LODO-266201 format. One line per 2 residues: number of its first residue (from 1); their letters; for each residue x, y, z of C-alpha. Coordinates in Angstrom, 2 decimals, padded with zeros to 5 digits. Layout:
<kolfis>
NUM> A> X Y Z; ...
</kolfis>
This chain:
<kolfis>
1> MT> 005.87 -085.12 -099.91; 003.17 -084.84 -097.28
3> PH> 001.81 -081.28 -096.93; 001.68 -079.74 -093.47
5> RH> -000.78 -077.41 -091.87; 000.70 -074.55 -089.89
7> PE> -000.63 -074.37 -086.33; -003.27 -071.75 -085.69
9> PV> -002.33 -068.92 -083.27; -003.42 -069.49 -079.69
11> AR> -005.01 -066.61 -077.78; -003.26 -065.76 -074.52
13> AR> -005.72 -062.97 -073.64; -009.40 -062.22 -074.10
15> RV> -008.80 -058.49 -073.78; -005.83 -056.23 -074.51
17> VV> -005.74 -052.69 -073.11; -003.17 -050.35 -074.67
19> VV> -002.46 -047.03 -072.95; -000.40 -044.43 -074.84
21> LD> 001.26 -042.00 -072.41; 001.91 -039.21 -074.88
23> GL> 005.34 -037.65 -074.52; 006.36 -039.59 -071.41
25> RA> 010.14 -039.75 -071.27; 011.61 -043.09 -070.29
27> DL> 014.03 -041.50 -067.83; 011.11 -040.61 -065.54
29> VG> 010.65 -044.28 -064.68; 012.16 -044.93 -061.27
31> DP> 011.65 -041.37 -060.05; 009.71 -041.58 -056.73
33> RF> 007.35 -038.86 -057.96; 005.87 -041.47 -060.32
35> PT> 004.93 -044.44 -058.10; 002.88 -046.31 -060.70
37> LA> 005.71 -046.27 -063.22; 008.08 -047.42 -060.47
39> AL> 005.71 -050.25 -059.56; 005.47 -051.36 -063.18
41> AR> 009.27 -051.39 -063.42; 009.27 -053.79 -060.46
43> EA> 006.22 -055.89 -061.24; 005.81 -055.96 -065.02
45> AH> 007.81 -056.94 -068.08; 009.35 -053.74 -069.36
47> TL> 012.00 -051.95 -071.33; 013.12 -048.35 -070.89
49> EA> 015.17 -048.48 -074.06; 012.64 -049.12 -076.81
51> TT> 012.53 -046.76 -079.78; 009.69 -045.04 -081.54
53> VL> 009.34 -044.34 -085.24; 010.78 -041.45 -087.22
55> PS> 009.59 -038.78 -087.37; 009.12 -039.07 -083.61
57> VT> 005.76 -037.28 -083.54; 002.34 -038.35 -082.33
59> AA> 000.50 -038.57 -085.64; 003.20 -040.77 -087.16
61> AM> 003.60 -042.94 -084.06; -000.12 -043.49 -083.49
63> TS> -000.64 -044.42 -087.13; 002.24 -046.90 -086.84
65> LF> 000.60 -048.33 -083.73; -002.59 -048.93 -085.72
67> TG> -000.98 -050.22 -088.92; 002.18 -052.03 -087.79
69> VA> 004.41 -050.22 -090.28; 006.75 -047.23 -090.33
71> PA> 005.66 -043.74 -091.44; 007.45 -044.16 -094.77
73> VH> 004.96 -046.93 -095.53; 001.70 -045.67 -094.01
75> GM> 002.20 -042.11 -095.26; 001.54 -040.17 -092.04
77> DS> 004.99 -038.60 -091.99; 004.38 -035.37 -090.05
79> DR> 002.63 -034.25 -086.87; -000.38 -033.10 -088.85
81> FK> -003.23 -035.57 -088.59; -004.84 -036.51 -091.88
83> VP> -006.45 -039.52 -093.50; -003.43 -041.73 -094.29
85> QP> -002.47 -042.53 -097.88; -000.44 -045.72 -097.48
87> RI> 002.04 -046.89 -100.09; 000.88 -050.50 -099.81
89> AL> -002.46 -052.09 -099.04; -002.92 -052.04 -095.26
91> EP> -005.67 -053.24 -092.95; -005.74 -051.18 -089.75
93> LP> -005.40 -053.21 -086.56; -008.98 -052.64 -085.31
95> RL> -010.42 -053.77 -088.67; -008.14 -056.81 -088.66
97> LE> -009.32 -057.73 -085.16; -012.96 -057.13 -086.07
99> RH> -012.59 -059.57 -088.97; -011.64 -062.17 -086.35
101> GI> -014.62 -061.34 -084.14; -012.76 -059.02 -081.74
103> AS> -014.41 -055.67 -081.02; -012.49 -052.47 -080.30
105> FG> -013.02 -049.40 -078.13; -011.03 -046.18 -078.01
107> AM> -010.90 -043.08 -075.83; -009.25 -039.89 -076.98
109> RQ> -009.25 -036.17 -076.41; -012.17 -034.18 -077.75
111> VP> -010.98 -031.93 -080.56; -012.30 -028.48 -081.59
113> WL> -015.56 -028.70 -083.47; -014.04 -027.42 -086.72
115> VR> -011.83 -030.50 -087.01; -014.23 -033.05 -085.56
117> PL> -015.36 -034.28 -088.99; -011.72 -035.06 -089.86
119> AR> -011.23 -036.81 -086.51; -014.26 -038.98 -087.11
121> RI> -013.09 -039.81 -090.64; -009.73 -040.93 -089.24
123> VA> -011.45 -043.05 -086.60; -013.68 -044.58 -089.28
125> TL> -010.65 -045.32 -091.46; -008.92 -047.07 -088.57
127> GI> -012.02 -049.12 -087.89; -012.34 -048.52 -084.15
129> GE> -015.77 -049.86 -083.33; -016.69 -047.37 -080.60
131> VA> -014.93 -044.18 -079.52; -015.42 -041.98 -076.47
133> FA> -014.24 -038.38 -076.78; -013.54 -036.62 -073.48
135> GG> -011.45 -033.89 -071.89; -007.78 -033.67 -072.63
137> NA> -006.47 -035.16 -069.39; -005.85 -038.71 -068.30
139> HA> -008.46 -038.76 -065.53; -011.27 -037.51 -067.78
141> LL> -010.33 -040.00 -070.47; -010.11 -042.83 -067.95
143> AA> -013.55 -041.90 -066.57; -014.93 -042.12 -070.12
145> TL> -013.33 -045.55 -070.47; -014.34 -047.22 -067.20
147> PA> -017.93 -048.07 -068.28; -016.57 -049.85 -071.36
149> LR> -013.93 -051.68 -069.30; -016.61 -052.90 -066.91
151> AR> -018.97 -053.94 -069.69; -016.41 -055.38 -072.12
153> RA> -014.36 -058.21 -070.69; -013.09 -059.11 -074.15
155> GF> -011.70 -057.16 -077.09; -009.19 -054.42 -077.82
157> VV> -009.15 -051.14 -075.89; -006.83 -048.26 -076.77
159> LH> -006.44 -045.08 -074.70; -004.46 -041.98 -075.62
161> WP> -003.52 -039.62 -072.78; -002.08 -036.37 -074.24
163> EA> -001.54 -033.94 -071.38; 002.19 -034.35 -070.72
165> DA> 002.92 -033.80 -074.40; 000.68 -030.74 -074.52
167> LG> 002.42 -029.08 -071.57; 005.84 -030.16 -072.77
169> HV> 005.28 -028.21 -075.96; 004.35 -025.09 -074.00
171> HG> 006.77 -025.21 -071.06; 009.40 -027.75 -072.04
173> WG> 010.11 -031.38 -071.15; 011.32 -031.49 -067.56
175> SP> 009.52 -028.27 -066.62; 007.29 -028.23 -063.50
177> PY> 004.05 -028.15 -065.56; 005.23 -031.08 -067.67
179> LA> 006.21 -033.09 -064.58; 002.86 -032.30 -062.93
181> AA> 001.05 -033.59 -066.05; 003.20 -036.73 -066.02
183> QR> 002.27 -037.25 -062.35; -001.42 -037.03 -063.25
185> MD> -000.96 -039.63 -065.97; 000.94 -041.81 -063.51
187> HA> -001.93 -041.51 -061.01; -004.56 -042.35 -063.64
189> LG> -002.51 -045.35 -064.72; -002.52 -046.51 -061.10
191> IL> -006.31 -046.26 -061.01; -006.52 -048.26 -064.22
193> RE> -004.32 -051.01 -062.75; -006.50 -051.07 -059.63
195> EL> -009.63 -051.35 -061.76; -008.26 -054.27 -063.72
197> AA> -007.15 -055.98 -060.50; -010.57 -055.41 -058.92
199> QG> -012.24 -057.10 -061.89; -010.34 -060.25 -060.94
201> DD> -009.71 -060.84 -064.62; -006.67 -062.93 -065.47
203> DT> -007.42 -062.69 -069.19; -006.46 -059.04 -069.74
205> LL> -003.07 -057.91 -071.01; -002.20 -054.30 -070.18
207> IA> 000.35 -052.63 -072.45; 001.48 -049.13 -071.48
209> LA> 003.93 -047.18 -073.60; 004.93 -043.71 -074.75
211> DH> 004.65 -042.66 -078.37; 007.82 -040.53 -078.09
213> GG> 009.92 -038.65 -075.56; 010.85 -034.98 -075.78
215> GG> 013.26 -032.19 -075.03; 016.11 -033.69 -077.00
217> RI> 017.39 -031.06 -079.41; 014.66 -028.53 -078.60
219> AT> 013.31 -028.16 -075.06; 009.71 -027.80 -076.25
221> HH> 009.67 -030.40 -079.02; 010.47 -034.02 -079.86
223> DS> 010.82 -034.25 -083.64; 014.44 -035.36 -083.92
225> PH> 016.53 -038.55 -083.78; 017.95 -037.46 -080.41
227> PL> 017.71 -040.33 -077.86; 015.60 -038.24 -075.48
229> DT> 013.05 -037.84 -078.28; 013.08 -041.37 -079.66
231> TI> 013.54 -043.57 -076.57; 010.29 -044.86 -075.08
233> PI> 009.22 -047.17 -072.25; 007.03 -050.23 -072.89
235> FL> 005.34 -052.19 -070.07; 003.40 -055.46 -070.27
237> EG> 001.35 -056.76 -067.36; -001.22 -059.54 -066.99
239> VG> -002.07 -062.96 -068.48; 000.94 -064.55 -066.84
241> AR> 003.56 -062.04 -067.94; 006.42 -062.30 -065.49
243> AM> 008.32 -059.29 -064.18; 011.49 -058.89 -066.19
245> TL> 013.63 -056.43 -068.09; 013.15 -057.06 -071.79
247> GD> 016.10 -057.48 -074.12; 017.44 -054.90 -076.52
249> GH> 016.03 -053.85 -079.84; 012.32 -053.43 -079.14
251> TL> 010.36 -050.75 -080.97; 006.89 -049.25 -080.97
253> LD> 006.17 -051.48 -084.00; 006.42 -054.53 -081.74
255> VP> 003.27 -053.44 -079.90; 000.67 -054.09 -082.64
257> AT> 002.39 -057.41 -083.36; 002.09 -058.26 -079.65
259> VC> -001.60 -057.33 -079.63; -002.26 -059.79 -082.46
261> WA> -000.18 -062.50 -080.80; -001.93 -062.07 -077.45
263> LG> -005.41 -062.21 -079.00; -004.59 -065.19 -081.19
265> VP> -004.86 -063.34 -084.50; -002.38 -064.16 -087.28
267> RP> 000.16 -061.37 -087.70; -000.19 -059.71 -091.13
269> AW> 002.72 -060.14 -093.51; 003.24 -056.38 -093.75
271> FA> 003.77 -055.91 -089.99; 007.33 -054.74 -089.38
273> GT> 007.43 -055.56 -085.67; 007.86 -058.79 -083.75
275> PI> 005.62 -059.94 -080.87; 007.11 -059.50 -077.41
277> TA> 006.80 -063.04 -076.09; 009.70 -063.45 -073.67
279> PF> 007.66 -062.64 -070.52; 005.24 -065.43 -071.39
281> AP> 007.82 -068.05 -072.37; 007.11 -070.51 -069.51
283> AI> 003.46 -070.69 -070.58; 004.11 -071.18 -074.27
285> AP> 003.94 -074.71 -075.61; 003.83 -074.67 -079.45
287> RP> 001.14 -076.83 -080.95; 002.48 -079.79 -082.91
289> VL> 002.46 -079.42 -086.66; -000.30 -081.61 -088.01
291> AV> 000.27 -083.72 -091.06; -002.44 -083.57 -093.69
293> A> -002.98 -086.73 -095.66
</kolfis>
């Protein structure tokens, strides 16, 4: 029997930008108070019915985003950040990308100085090449990111915007302060889209998603299997993605798989998610399988 060589992955993007809108409920999309989200629902590939991981908390969800597996596997199974102790050997997404020559950049909220050593240990464990710490609102974090976006036209960029979640915990999901924070995130997301458009770069894939919702069983929390806590939006825009409503069954775990697929990096065997490829279907032409003599 003649052996066959599997085709190598083909990169669809030179840069992938992932924006995590912490605590953004999917049912806000379409509300006229959030024009950027409404525009993405019209102009991007999207689902408003994706699900996050359980427990539906930030530490667990963000670790899943970086490892491609559920909390039961990566070990971050509460909302308390710590250095993960995975149950199987895992290579965090930024380290995996770096091994394939793809650099990473992250922007996240500055934490109190007492826990900064832990934050830096977590960042080092994940393998993010460069991190900017800034104020805890979307505009400050975007401002810290713009120089990197203008200097780095290739690679992996991940942004975490926490303010809606923070105010949801204090005042409740759906409260005026929470909605005002969500509006600020929406506005910052609009600026980010404008920046990417101004760069005239057709090689960037923008993925925006929430890590969880909120206000399901408890008005000021989100740690439950209630649909308002676990349902999240996911948007994909750029590199030829056509505007469409994605099919059922997508989860947060599909996002790291999509990042690998878009950048042409083989998806690790331990990844639990599946790349979201439907918006790019017209542009996909599988390479022929080559016979090896």
